[in-house]
C-alpha positions in Angstrom: 113.4 48.5 215.8 115.0 49.4 212.5 118.2 50.6 214.2 118.5 47.6 216.4 118.1 45.2 213.5 120.6 47.0 211.4 123.1 46.9 214.2 122.5 43.2 214.8 123.3 42.6 211.1 126.6 44.3 211.8 127.4 41.8 214.6 126.1 43.7 217.7 124.9 41.4 220.5 124.6 43.8 223.4 122.6 47.0 223.3 122.2 50.1 225.4 119.1 52.2 224.7 118.6 55.7 226.1 115.0 56.5 226.9 113.3 59.8 227.7 109.8 60.4 226.4 107.3 57.6 227.1 109.8 55.1 228.4 107.0 52.6 229.1 106.5 52.1 225.4 109.7 50.1 225.4 108.2 47.4 227.6 108.6 44.0 226.0 110.9 45.3 223.3 113.9 43.5 224.8 112.4 40.1 224.5 115.1 37.8 223.2 117.7 40.5 223.1 120.4 41.7 225.6 119.2 45.3 226.0 119.9 47.6 228.9 117.7 50.7 229.1 119.1 54.0 230.5 116.3 56.4 231.4 117.0 60.1 231.1 114.5 62.1 233.1 116.3 65.2 231.8 117.4 64.6 228.2 121.2 64.5 228.3 121.9 65.2 224.6 124.1 63.1 222.3 127.3 63.5 224.4 125.7 63.2 227.8 123.8 60.1 226.8 127.0 58.4 225.7 128.7 59.4 229.0 125.7 57.9 230.9 126.4 54.4 229.6 130.2 54.5 230.3 129.9 52.0 233.2 128.0 49.5 231.0 130.7 49.4 228.3 133.2 46.7 227.8 136.5 47.0 226.1 136.3 47.2 222.3 134.4 49.2 219.8 131.0 50.8 220.3 128.6 51.3 217.4 126.3 54.3 217.9 123.1 54.7 215.9 120.9 57.8 216.5 117.3 56.8 217.2 115.7 59.2 214.7 117.5 57.7 211.7 116.3 55.1 209.3 119.1 53.3 207.4 119.7 50.1 205.4 123.4 50.9 205.2 125.7 48.0 205.5 127.2 48.9 208.9 129.7 46.0 208.8 131.8 48.3 206.5 131.8 51.0 209.2 132.8 48.6 211.9 135.5 47.0 209.9 137.0 50.4 208.9 137.0 51.5 212.5 138.6 48.4 213.9 141.4 48.4 211.4 142.1 52.1 211.4 143.3 52.7 214.9 141.2 55.9 215.1 139.4 56.8 218.2 136.2 57.7 216.2 135.0 56.8 212.7 132.0 58.6 211.2 129.7 57.1 208.6 129.0 59.8 206.0 127.2 60.2 202.7 127.7 62.3 199.6 124.1 63.4 199.2 120.8 63.5 201.0 121.0 66.3 203.5 123.0 69.2 204.9 126.8 68.8 204.5 128.4 69.5 207.8 131.4 67.2 207.6 134.5 68.2 205.7 136.8 65.4 204.4 140.3 66.0 203.2 142.0 64.4 200.2 142.8 61.3 202.4 139.2 60.8 203.4 139.8 62.0 207.0 137.6 64.5 208.9 139.1 67.9 208.5 136.3 70.0 210.0 132.9 69.6 211.7 130.3 72.3 211.0 133.0 74.5 209.6 133.8 75.5 213.2 137.4 74.2 213.6 139.1 75.4 210.4 136.3 77.2 208.5 136.3 74.5 205.8 133.1 74.0 203.8 131.2 70.8 204.3 131.7 68.1 201.8 129.6 65.2 203.3 126.5 64.5 205.4 126.9 63.0 208.8 124.5 60.0 209.1 124.2 60.0 212.9 125.9 56.6 212.9 129.5 56.1 214.0 132.0 54.0 215.9 134.1 55.0 218.9 136.6 53.4 221.2 135.8 53.3 224.9 138.6 55.9 225.5 136.5 58.5 223.6 134.1 58.8 226.4 136.8 60.3 228.6 136.5 63.4 226.4 132.9 64.0 227.5 132.4 65.7 230.9 130.3 63.7 233.4 127.0 65.1 234.7 126.5 67.5 231.8 123.8 68.0 229.2 126.1 68.2 226.2 126.3 67.3 222.5 128.9 65.0 221.2 130.0 67.5 218.5 132.6 69.4 220.7 134.4 66.2 221.4 134.5 65.4 217.7 135.9 68.9 217.1 138.6 68.3 219.7 139.6 65.2 217.8 139.7 67.0 214.5 142.4 69.3 216.0 144.4 66.2 216.8 143.8 64.6 213.4 142.2 61.7 215.3 138.9 61.2 213.6 138.3 59.0 210.5 135.4 58.5 208.2 133.9 56.1 205.7 131.6 57.1 202.8 128.6 54.8 202.7 126.4 55.9 199.8 124.8 52.5 199.2 121.5 51.7 200.8 118.7 54.0 202.1 119.2 56.6 204.7 116.7 59.2 206.0 116.6 61.5 209.0 113.3 61.0 210.8 113.8 63.9 213.3 110.7 65.9 212.4 107.1 65.1 211.2 107.8 66.1 207.6 110.8 63.8 207.2 109.0 61.0 209.1 106.1 61.1 206.7 108.4 61.4 203.7 110.3 58.3 204.8 107.0 56.3 204.9 106.0 57.5 201.5 109.4 57.1 199.8 110.6 53.9 201.4 107.3 52.2 202.2 108.7 51.4 205.7 105.5 49.6 206.6 102.5 48.0 204.8 100.0 50.8 204.0 97.0 49.2 205.7 97.4 46.7 208.5 94.9 43.9 208.2 93.8 44.4 211.8 93.1 48.1 211.3 89.4 49.0 211.7 88.1 51.2 208.8 84.6 52.7 209.1 82.2 52.8 206.3 82.8 55.6 203.8 86.3 56.4 205.2 88.8 57.6 202.6 92.5 56.8 203.0 95.0 58.3 200.5 98.8 57.9 200.6 98.8 56.9 204.3 99.9 54.2 206.6 97.4 52.7 209.0 98.8 50.7 211.9 97.5 47.6 213.7 94.3 48.1 215.7 94.0 51.7 214.5 90.4 52.9 214.2 89.3 55.2 211.3 85.8 56.5 212.0 83.0 56.2 209.3 83.3 59.1 206.8 86.8 60.1 208.0 89.4 61.2 205.5 93.1 60.5 206.1 95.6 61.9 203.6 99.4 61.8 203.6 99.5 60.7 207.2 100.7 57.9 209.5 98.3 56.5 212.0 100.0 54.5 214.7 98.7 51.2 216.1 95.6 51.7 218.3 95.2 55.3 217.4 91.8 56.7 216.5 90.9 59.2 213.7 87.6 61.0 213.1 87.0 63.9 210.7 89.8 64.9 208.3 93.6 64.7 208.9 96.3 65.6 206.4 100.1 65.5 206.7 100.0 64.3 210.3 101.3 61.6 212.6 98.4 60.3 214.8 99.4 58.5 218.0 97.1 56.7 220.5 95.7 58.6 223.4 97.8 58.2 226.6 
C-alpha cells in the first residue's frame, strides 16, 4: 500500500503488481484503482518480473518500486529527471542508509554497479526505485529467472544510465524481519495498538504493533514485535512478526 500511494503521488494512474507468495491476500486491494496482477508461480526475480509485464506496457516511462521498500521520497523528482534526461534508465539513489553499491561519477551518472563493471567503489545506495523506458525491457531475455542488475551493467558500459540523489524523506529496506521491525519502531508506520485488537487480561505489550482483530491471550507478553491483523499470540514472543494462521 505504501508503495502504491507514493507512486500515485508521483502521478501514476495504472499499476502492475507481481505476486508470488499468498496471492489471495491481494483480493480487494485494487478497489478504485487500475491495477493488473501478474502472478509468478515461480519467482522470476527483478528482471524476469519486468519482462513479464512487457505486453501490458504503453509507450512512455515506467516507474518501478520494489515491494520490500518503504519510502516517503518525493518520486516526482525522479520521474521529472528521467523524462527530461533522455536516458533509458534513471536510478533513485541515496547518500546514506545502507550498502553503497552504485558508483556515481563527477557528472552524477552511474559509472559502476556493484563494482563489477569497472571495479569502482560504491558511492551511493540504490533505493530499489527507478524509471525506465519501454525499450529497456528488450535488454532482458524472455522466459528467464533473472535479476535486472546485468541489464543495468550493460547500460553502464554504454554510458546510458542516469541517477538522481534523493536524500530527503524516509527510506528503509524491509527485506528481512530485522529491518521490517526496525521500520515499525523507527518510523511508526502504523498505530501501535489498533482499537479493534483484543488484549487479554494481564497481557504485557512493549514496543510492539498490534493489528486490527489480533488476539493477545491473557498473560501473554509481546516485545519488539509486529502482530498482523487477525493473528493470535499466546505465551511470550520477542523480536518477531506474527502472521495469522492460513
